[in-house]
Backbone as a printed PyTorch tensor [residue, N CA C, xyz], in Angstrom:
tensor([[[-122.7980,  -60.4380,   44.5400],
         [-121.3800,  -59.5120,   43.8280],
         [-120.8400,  -60.6780,   43.9310]],

        [[-120.1710,  -60.8030,   42.3780],
         [-119.2700,  -62.2140,   41.7090],
         [-117.9230,  -61.5100,   42.5010]],

        [[-117.8360,  -62.7730,   42.8590],
         [-116.0020,  -63.3130,   43.5220],
         [-115.3280,  -64.1900,   42.7490]],

        [[-114.1300,  -63.7460,   42.2180],
         [-113.3640,  -64.9020,   41.3440],
         [-111.8860,  -65.1390,   42.1710]],

        [[-111.6430,  -66.0370,   42.4780],
         [-110.7030,  -66.6620,   43.0780],
         [-109.6580,  -67.7090,   42.1780]],

        [[-108.6160,  -66.9190,   42.1270],
         [-107.6010,  -67.8190,   41.3760],
         [-106.3800,  -68.4500,   42.2200]],

        [[-106.0490,  -69.6740,   41.8580],
         [-104.8430,  -70.2980,   42.7820],
         [-104.5100,  -71.2710,   41.7910]],

        [[-103.1090,  -71.7720,   41.9430],
         [-102.2170,  -72.7530,   41.5250],
         [-100.9540,  -72.2840,   40.8000]],

        [[-100.5600,  -70.9070,   40.8950],
         [ -99.8070,  -70.3310,   40.4060],
         [ -98.2710,  -70.8070,   41.1190]],

        [[ -97.6780,  -70.5920,   40.7650],
         [ -96.0970,  -70.7270,   41.1400],
         [ -94.9890,  -70.6080,   40.2670]],

        [[ -93.6490,  -71.1080,   40.7610],
         [ -92.2690,  -70.8990,   40.0120],
         [ -92.2910,  -72.4440,   39.2930]],

        [[ -92.0320,  -72.5310,   38.0170],
         [ -91.4450,  -73.4970,   37.4750],
         [ -90.6020,  -73.5520,   36.4600]],

        [[ -89.9740,  -74.8350,   36.1670],
         [ -88.5160,  -74.6870,   35.2830],
         [ -89.4840,  -74.5930,   33.9610]],

        [[ -88.6430,  -74.3080,   32.5440],
         [ -89.3530,  -74.6290,   30.9780],
         [ -89.8290,  -75.9130,   31.0050]],

        [[ -90.3420,  -76.1070,   30.4000],
         [ -91.0580,  -77.3780,   30.5140],
         [ -91.8910,  -78.2200,   31.2660]],

        [[ -92.1200,  -77.2970,   32.2150],
         [ -92.6940,  -78.0000,   33.0200],
         [ -94.4120,  -77.7930,   33.3550]],

        [[ -95.1610,  -77.9110,   34.2470],
         [ -96.5590,  -77.9150,   34.4280],
         [ -96.9630,  -77.8600,   35.4470]],

        [[ -98.4950,  -76.7240,   35.2280],
         [ -99.0080,  -76.2300,   36.2780],
         [-100.6720,  -76.5490,   36.2000]],

        [[-101.4340,  -76.1500,   36.9250],
         [-102.6980,  -76.1500,   37.0020],
         [-103.6730,  -75.4730,   37.6430]],

        [[-103.7820,  -73.9950,   37.2890],
         [-104.6640,  -73.1980,   37.6370],
         [-106.1760,  -73.5110,   37.9810]],

        [[-106.6650,  -72.7590,   38.8520],
         [-108.2700,  -73.3660,   39.5110],
         [-108.9510,  -71.7490,   39.3470]],

        [[-110.0200,  -71.5040,   39.3720],
         [-110.6000,  -70.5670,   39.5010],
         [-112.1140,  -70.7030,   39.8770]],

        [[-112.3710,  -70.1220,   41.4560],
         [-113.3150,  -70.6930,   42.2040],
         [-114.4160,  -69.6280,   41.8750]],

        [[-115.5910,  -69.5810,   41.5860],
         [-116.6400,  -68.1930,   41.3460],
         [-117.8260,  -68.4410,   42.2050]],

        [[-118.1090,  -67.4040,   42.2250],
         [-119.2280,  -67.2820,   43.1380],
         [-120.0810,  -66.0830,   42.9170]],

        [[-121.2730,  -65.9000,   43.0670],
         [-122.1510,  -64.5140,   42.9160],
         [-122.8960,  -64.6970,   41.5170]],

        [[-122.5230,  -65.6660,   41.3150],
         [-123.0120,  -65.5740,   39.5260],
         [-123.3860,  -67.3700,   39.0090]],

        [[-125.0370,  -67.1510,   38.4350],
         [-125.4480,  -68.9390,   38.2290],
         [-123.9950,  -69.2950,   37.1680]],

        [[-123.1330,  -69.8510,   37.6170],
         [-121.9410,  -70.1910,   36.7920],
         [-122.1890,  -71.2960,   35.5550]],

        [[-123.0390,  -72.1920,   35.3580],
         [-123.5700,  -72.9360,   34.4150],
         [-123.5930,  -72.1860,   33.3990]],

        [[-124.5330,  -70.9750,   33.3330],
         [-124.6500,  -70.2190,   32.2240],
         [-123.9340,  -69.2730,   31.5860]],

        [[-122.5340,  -69.2910,   32.2080],
         [-121.5390,  -68.0860,   31.3960],
         [-120.5630,  -69.1370,   30.6780]],

        [[-120.1160,  -68.3060,   29.2710],
         [-118.9320,  -68.2890,   29.2440],
         [-117.9420,  -68.0740,   30.1500]],

        [[-116.6670,  -68.7270,   30.1420],
         [-115.6610,  -68.4870,   31.1720],
         [-114.4400,  -68.8360,   30.5700]],

        [[-113.1850,  -67.7940,   30.9530],
         [-112.1290,  -67.3950,   30.0040],
         [-111.1890,  -67.7680,   31.0110]],

        [[-109.4920,  -67.6150,   30.5850],
         [-108.3870,  -67.3650,   31.5680],
         [-107.6010,  -66.1230,   30.6730]],

        [[-107.5710,  -65.0300,   31.3710],
         [-106.6060,  -64.0650,   30.7280],
         [-105.3590,  -63.8590,   31.6990]],

        [[-104.4370,  -63.6460,   30.9220],
         [-102.8420,  -63.1420,   31.2250],
         [-102.4810,  -61.8790,   31.3140]],

        [[-101.5760,  -61.2520,   32.2060],
         [-101.0590,  -60.1130,   31.5350],
         [ -99.6280,  -59.8790,   32.2610]],

        [[ -98.8640,  -60.0840,   31.6960],
         [ -97.3420,  -59.9810,   31.4150],
         [ -96.6910,  -58.6380,   31.4360]],

        [[ -95.1360,  -58.4980,   31.9300],
         [ -94.9100,  -57.0010,   32.5020],
         [ -94.8660,  -56.1890,   31.1270]],

        [[ -95.4560,  -54.7920,   31.0080],
         [ -95.2810,  -53.8370,   29.9060],
         [ -96.2380,  -54.5290,   28.6620]],

        [[ -97.0290,  -55.3720,   28.8890],
         [ -98.2380,  -55.6600,   27.9150],
         [ -99.3490,  -55.8090,   28.5330]],

        [[-100.5160,  -55.5310,   27.8020],
         [-101.8370,  -55.7950,   27.7390],
         [-102.5850,  -57.2570,   28.2210]],

        [[-103.3690,  -56.9400,   29.2400],
         [-103.9190,  -58.4390,   29.4930],
         [-104.7710,  -58.9010,   28.1870]],

        [[-104.5930,  -60.0260,   27.9850],
         [-104.8500,  -61.0430,   26.7370],
         [-105.9620,  -62.1050,   27.3950]],

        [[-106.9450,  -62.4890,   26.2090],
         [-107.3280,  -63.7080,   26.6310],
         [-106.6440,  -65.0000,   26.2660]],

        [[-106.3630,  -65.7580,   26.9180],
         [-105.3830,  -67.0980,   26.6840],
         [-106.4200,  -68.4940,   25.9980]],

        [[-107.7430,  -68.4800,   26.7680],
         [-108.7750,  -69.7430,   26.9250],
         [-109.4710,  -69.3460,   27.3030]],

        [[-110.6020,  -69.9540,   26.2590],
         [-112.1810,  -69.5370,   26.9870],
         [-112.6550,  -70.8810,   26.5390]],

        [[-113.9140,  -71.1170,   27.4910],
         [-115.0490,  -72.2850,   27.3240],
         [-116.0780,  -71.6820,   27.5520]],

        [[-117.0740,  -72.1720,   26.8740],
         [-118.2000,  -71.6200,   26.6500],
         [-119.3580,  -72.0740,   27.6310]],

        [[-120.3160,  -71.8370,   27.3480],
         [-121.1020,  -72.1880,   28.6540],
         [-121.6280,  -73.9650,   27.9460]],

        [[-121.8280,  -74.3390,   26.9380],
         [-122.1130,  -75.5600,   26.7160],
         [-120.2040,  -76.1190,   26.2470]],

        [[-119.2480,  -75.9770,   26.4480],
         [-118.1670,  -76.7230,   26.8790],
         [-117.1750,  -76.6070,   25.5750]],

        [[-117.7130,  -75.6510,   24.1650],
         [-116.5140,  -75.6550,   23.3720],
         [-115.3240,  -74.7630,   23.8570]],

        [[-114.2960,  -74.4900,   23.4670],
         [-113.0140,  -74.7260,   23.7220],
         [-112.5850,  -73.2630,   22.6900]],

        [[-111.4140,  -72.5450,   22.8480],
         [-110.5840,  -71.6370,   22.3770],
         [-109.3400,  -71.0870,   22.7900]],

        [[-108.5420,  -70.9020,   21.5850],
         [-107.0320,  -70.7690,   22.5680],
         [-106.5620,  -69.7460,   21.6420]],

        [[-105.6520,  -68.7210,   22.3710],
         [-104.4760,  -67.8600,   21.6840],
         [-103.7220,  -68.8740,   20.9810]],

        [[-102.8650,  -68.7660,   19.9490],
         [-102.2130,  -69.3570,   19.0420],
         [-101.3870,  -69.6570,   19.8020]],

        [[-100.6150,  -69.0610,   20.7680],
         [ -99.3470,  -69.4500,   21.4000],
         [ -99.5100,  -70.3100,   22.3240]],

        [[-100.4490,  -70.9520,   22.8900],
         [-100.2700,  -72.1320,   23.4920],
         [-101.2890,  -73.2180,   23.1490]],

        [[-102.0560,  -73.1230,   22.0840],
         [-102.7230,  -74.4830,   21.4270],
         [-101.8710,  -75.6200,   21.4370]],

        [[-102.1280,  -76.5400,   22.2220],
         [-101.4870,  -77.6510,   21.8400],
         [-100.8110,  -77.8020,   23.0130]],

        [[-100.3340,  -76.8940,   24.0120],
         [-100.1180,  -76.7470,   25.3470],
         [-100.9190,  -76.6820,   26.5510]],

        [[-101.5080,  -75.8090,   26.5980],
         [-103.0380,  -75.4070,   27.6450],
         [-104.4570,  -76.3660,   27.3100]],

        [[-105.3380,  -76.7920,   28.1610],
         [-106.2770,  -77.0770,   28.2270],
         [-106.9120,  -76.1900,   29.3300]],

        [[-108.4180,  -75.7490,   28.9280],
         [-109.3110,  -75.0610,   29.7620],
         [-110.3520,  -75.9950,   29.8050]],

        [[-111.1210,  -76.2630,   30.8780],
         [-112.2610,  -77.1140,   31.8060],
         [-112.6620,  -76.3210,   32.6550]],

        [[-113.4930,  -77.1340,   32.9190],
         [-114.5950,  -76.4020,   33.8500],
         [-115.3330,  -77.4190,   34.8370]],

        [[-115.8730,  -77.4320,   35.7560],
         [-116.6980,  -78.1320,   36.4220],
         [-117.8710,  -77.3090,   37.1780]],

        [[-119.4150,  -77.2470,   36.4640],
         [-119.9150,  -76.8900,   37.0200],
         [-120.9600,  -77.1550,   38.0740]],

        [[-120.6090,  -78.7550,   38.5350],
         [-121.1450,  -78.6540,   40.1790],
         [-119.9900,  -78.0900,   41.0900]],

        [[-118.9960,  -77.6220,   40.8560],
         [-118.3990,  -76.8110,   41.5910],
         [-117.9460,  -75.4990,   41.6120]],

        [[-118.4360,  -74.6920,   40.6330],
         [-118.6270,  -73.3760,   40.2110],
         [-117.1750,  -73.3260,   39.9380]],

        [[-116.3960,  -73.9000,   39.3330],
         [-114.8920,  -74.0760,   39.0300],
         [-114.5780,  -73.8010,   37.7270]],

        [[-113.4320,  -73.3220,   37.8460],
         [-113.0400,  -73.5150,   35.9950],
         [-111.3510,  -73.8290,   36.0120]],

        [[-110.7070,  -74.6070,   35.2140],
         [-109.3340,  -75.0720,   35.3810],
         [-108.6900,  -74.5240,   34.1090]],

        [[-107.2410,  -74.6980,   34.6590],
         [-106.4650,  -74.2980,   33.1040],
         [-105.0150,  -75.4040,   33.3780]],

        [[-105.2830,  -76.1810,   32.6030],
         [-103.7480,  -77.3590,   32.5900],
         [-103.1540,  -76.4060,   31.7930]],

        [[-101.7030,  -76.2190,   32.1190],
         [-100.6120,  -75.7720,   31.7570],
         [ -99.7200,  -76.6110,   31.4890]],

        [[ -99.0400,  -77.1660,   30.1180],
         [ -98.0040,  -78.4110,   30.1520],
         [ -96.8580,  -77.0280,   29.1500]],

        [[ -96.0030,  -78.1500,   28.7890],
         [ -94.7080,  -77.8460,   28.2150],
         [ -94.6280,  -75.8570,   28.3260]],

        [[ -94.5530,  -75.6420,   29.5960],
         [ -94.4350,  -74.1040,   30.0510],
         [ -93.3480,  -73.5760,   29.1870]],

        [[ -93.3520,  -72.1080,   28.8840],
         [ -92.1000,  -71.2370,   28.4490],
         [ -91.9420,  -70.1800,   28.8210]],

        [[ -91.0470,  -69.4550,   28.7310],
         [ -90.4930,  -68.6920,   30.0670],
         [ -91.7200,  -67.0860,   29.6480]],

        [[ -91.7010,  -66.9940,   27.9160],
         [ -92.9240,  -65.9480,   27.7360],
         [ -94.3360,  -66.6330,   28.4410]],

        [[ -94.4520,  -67.3780,   28.7290],
         [ -95.9970,  -67.6970,   29.6400],
         [ -96.0660,  -67.0020,   31.1270]],

        [[ -94.8090,  -66.1840,   31.2990],
         [ -95.0720,  -65.5570,   32.5670],
         [ -95.7400,  -64.3630,   32.4510]],

        [[ -96.6360,  -64.3490,   33.7340],
         [ -97.5700,  -63.4210,   33.7150],
         [ -98.3560,  -63.7440,   34.8140]],

        [[ -98.8830,  -62.8300,   35.1750],
         [-100.3540,  -62.7810,   36.2710],
         [-101.2970,  -63.4140,   35.5340]],

        [[-101.9010,  -64.4690,   36.0120],
         [-103.4420,  -65.1500,   35.2110],
         [-104.4280,  -64.9630,   35.8560]],

        [[-105.5680,  -64.5860,   35.3370],
         [-107.0490,  -63.8880,   36.0290],
         [-107.8290,  -64.8600,   35.1680]],

        [[-108.9170,  -65.3630,   36.1070],
         [-110.4800,  -65.7760,   35.2200],
         [-111.1370,  -64.8170,   35.4590]],

        [[-112.4510,  -64.7410,   34.2620],
         [-113.1600,  -64.4340,   34.1470],
         [-114.3710,  -64.7220,   33.3370]],

        [[-115.6840,  -63.9720,   33.1540],
         [-116.2300,  -64.3910,   32.3010],
         [-115.8620,  -64.1450,   30.9890]],

        [[-116.1190,  -64.9500,   29.9240],
         [-115.8370,  -64.4340,   28.7150],
         [-117.1210,  -64.3000,   27.4900]],

        [[-117.4830,  -63.1060,   27.2160],
         [-116.3650,  -61.7810,   27.7110],
         [-116.1580,  -61.4090,   28.9350]],

        [[-115.2930,  -60.6270,   29.7360],
         [-115.1630,  -60.4590,   30.8490],
         [-115.9240,  -59.3370,   31.2410]],

        [[-116.1410,  -59.3020,   32.5800],
         [-116.9070,  -58.0430,   32.8500],
         [-115.9700,  -57.1640,   33.7980]],

        [[-115.7120,  -55.8080,   33.5500],
         [-114.8470,  -55.0170,   34.0800],
         [-114.8870,  -55.1360,   35.6960]],

        [[-115.7040,  -55.0460,   36.1770],
         [-115.7540,  -55.1400,   37.6710],
         [-115.3390,  -56.1910,   38.4150]],

        [[-115.2150,  -57.3370,   37.6930],
         [-114.7490,  -58.5450,   38.1490],
         [-113.8000,  -59.1830,   38.5570]],

        [[-112.5500,  -58.3880,   38.0530],
         [-111.3090,  -59.1820,   38.0810],
         [-110.7900,  -59.2680,   39.6440]],

        [[-110.5570,  -60.3290,   39.9560],
         [-109.9080,  -60.7470,   41.2000],
         [-108.2940,  -60.4240,   41.0930]],

        [[-107.6090,  -61.1030,   42.3710],
         [-106.1050,  -60.6570,   42.1660],
         [-105.1430,  -61.5680,   41.2140]],

        [[-105.7680,  -63.0660,   40.8510],
         [-104.8930,  -63.2600,   39.9540],
         [-103.6720,  -63.9400,   40.5960]],

        [[-103.2120,  -64.9670,   39.7590],
         [-102.2270,  -65.8040,   40.3150],
         [-100.9860,  -65.4510,   39.5010]],

        [[-100.1670,  -65.6070,   40.0650],
         [ -98.4970,  -65.4790,   39.4960],
         [ -98.0010,  -66.7140,   39.2200]],

        [[ -97.5280,  -66.6560,   37.8860],
         [ -97.0050,  -67.8010,   37.0360],
         [ -95.5980,  -67.6370,   36.7310]],

        [[ -94.7330,  -67.8820,   36.9720],
         [ -93.2320,  -67.6110,   36.6370],
         [ -92.3450,  -68.8710,   36.2230]],

        [[ -92.0520,  -68.8800,   34.9580],
         [ -91.0420,  -70.0120,   34.1850],
         [ -90.1300,  -69.5960,   34.0280]],

        [[ -89.0060,  -70.0840,   34.9940],
         [ -87.4280,  -69.7100,   34.6220],
         [ -86.8590,  -70.5580,   35.0030]],

        [[ -85.2300,  -70.5870,   34.6250],
         [ -84.3680,  -71.8310,   34.9750],
         [ -84.0470,  -71.4500,   35.9310]]])
C-alpha cells in the first residue's frame, strides 16, 4: 500500500521560507515522477511542481523562481524548498506521483503565509 507523509508546513510571514518533505513508501520510488500539489480554500487542487524519475523539473508559472523541487532516492523522499512566500501561496500542500494516483493522497501539510 502506498503511503505518503507530508511535513514541514507552518505559519510564515510574507517573504519567508519553508522546506516541505514527503516521505514515500509502498512504491519503487526511484522509478516514478513525483510532484507537489496544493489546494487553497475554494479552489481546485493544482500541480505546483514536478520532478521526473530522471530529475527534470517543471513549475507552475506562479512559483517559478521561488520554489525548488528535489528528490533523494536513497531516502525515498521529495522536497519542496519555498522561498519568497506570498499570501497567495497559502494552501494545503500534498505530494503524489506525477501524474497523481487518486488513491494515494495523504493528509497534506498546511502552509499559511500571513502578516
